[in-house]
N, C-alpha and C positions, 0 to 999 in steps of 0.2 A: 504494500500500500504506500503510495507516494504522498509526500507532504504537499498540501495545496499551496498554490502560488500566493494566495491571500495570507495564509499563516506565515509563510516564509517572509513576506513583506513586513510583518509586524514584529517578528522575533528579533531580538538583539542579543549579543553576547552578554551574559551576566557579569563577566569580569570587567570588560572595558566599554560596554554599551555600543559597540560597532556592529555593522551589518554582518549577516551570515550568508553563506552560499552553500548550496548542496554539493557534496563531493561527487565526483564523476560516477563512482560506484554506488551512490545513494546510501552509503553506510553511516553517514553522519553529516552534521552541519559544521562548516569551518568558518571561523571568524576571519574577516579580511584584514584585521589589524594585528591582533595578538597571536593568530594562527592556532588557537585552541580548536580542537575538533570534539564536538559533542555527539555522542553516539545516538543512533536511532534504534530503538528496541520495540518490536511488535508494532511498528508504524508510528511510535510516539518518540519525539525528541527528548532526550534526557538532558535538561538544561541545568545541570549541577556542576559547579566548578570542579569539585572533587572527582567527578566522573570523566572530565575532559582530559585529553592528552594534547600536548603541543607538538605540532607537526612542522617540518621544514617547508 
């Protein structure tokens, strides 16, 4: 199940409040500023800083 475009437009990174973009493999949402990737589990984005990982 994909994340709707409307939801993606209103979600921001909990750490730095920047925009998020869907990863190419749709496994998570990546912050355009701090590069944290928030996982998507069962079609629901897990927007917890402790669950995110920083990606290059």
